[in-house]
N, C-alpha and C positions, 0 to 999 in steps of 0.2 A: 467073220470076216475071212474070208477067201486068201489064200496065199498071194494071188493076183494083186488084190485089193491092199494088201499090208505093202507088198513091193512097190505099188504106185504112190504110196504116201511118203512124203519127205521124211527125213528122219526127226526127232524133237532134240530140244537142247537137253542136257543131261543135268545142266545148273541154271537156277535162274538168269544169269548173267552172261550166260552165252547167247547170243542173237545169231539168227539164220535168217538173213534177208534173202529176199525172192531175186534180187537183181544185183547180188555182189557176194563176196567171200563171207564166211563167218567172222565173228570177232566177239572179244569180251568187253562187256559194256561196264562203265563205271561212271562215276559223276565227280566233279570238281566244283570248289567252294568257290564263290566270286567274291567272297570276302578276303580270304587266308590264301586261297589257292591250294591249299591239301586236296589229294587226290584219293578217291575211295573205290573200291570194287562195287559192283552193281549200281544201279542207277535208282533205287527206291528210297532214297534217304532225305528227310526233310530238314535234320539239323547236323550242322558240322560238328562232329567230336572233336574237331582240333581248337575250333574258336567258339563252337556254340551259335554261329549264326544261324538264324531261320529264314526258310525262304530262300537261300541264295544257291542252293545247289544246281547245277547245270549238268547234264546228259553228256556224256565222254564217251568215245571208242578209244578203248586202250591200246596201248601199242602191241606188237606182236613180237615185241624183242626187249630182251631185259639181262639183267646178271642173275647168277645165281647166288643168292642170300646165303641160305643154310641148308643142309639135306641130311637124311637119316636113310640107312641102307635097312630094309623092312625084309625080316625072314620069317616072320609069323604073320598070316593073315586070316581072314574069313574063308571058308570053305570055298573054293572056285576060283580065287584069287592066287595067281602065280606068284611064287616068290623065288628069290630073292627080287625086290625092285627098290627104287630108288624115288623117296618121298622128298621133295624139294619146294623150297619159298623161294620165289623169283621177286625182285625188284624190277618193275617195267620201267621201260625210257618213258621219261615225261611223267611218272608219276603211278603209283599204285603197286601194290604187293598181293599175290597171287600163290596159292598153294597147288600142286599138282604133281604128276609123275613125271620124272626125266627118263626117257627112252634114248636108245640108239647111243649107248655108251655103257661099258660094263659096271656092274654094281661093285665097283672097286674103289675103295677110298683112295689109292694112291693115284686113279686115273680121273679123278673129279678135282675141281678145283673150286673154291669160294670166289665168287666175283667173275667166273668164267662166263663168256657171252652165251646166251641161249635164244631160242626162238619158239615161238608158241606154234604148234602144229594141230590140225584139227582131223579126226579118225571117226569112223564109225565105230561104236562101243562094241567090245567082243561078244556080248550077249543081248538078246531081244527080253523085253518083260512079257508076263504072262499073256498078254494080249498080242503079242506077237510085233509090238512097236521098235523100232529102231531106233537108237539115241546117237547123237552128234557128241562127242567129247572132246577134250583138248588133253594136249600133252606138252612137254617142254623138250627140247632137244639140243645139244651143241650145235652152237652157229659157227659155222667156218669163217675165220677170219685171215683176210689178206695180210701176209707179212711185207712188210715196207724195208728194204735192205739199202 
């Protein structure tokens, strides 16, 4: 495939639960149980693991905002992955929990607070695969909050 053909293709989602619609912004997909209301990451679920209801799962567009639940600062990783970076688990508004990388904040535990508001951002992954495909990935970043005085 020529470089021009690769550039003309739209990026592929880095994970199965990342959706890239033709007519709107990317989003994380989930599902919600119609019986108990539990929200899960990914929309390929037939049975609710919270209440065991079958056939009650409905697709759901997950929120792009949430709160930092827990984090770890990673100092050693695979070759080619820059360290340190912040591995984070985020509870999204409206339900759903997602693991990802927290960016745009120093990897300093004194600067990171559990419960801090974050938002999902989408970027082209820093590397292409062997076939030259580009991938869209998601990250978290601190969300600006307005102070009320």
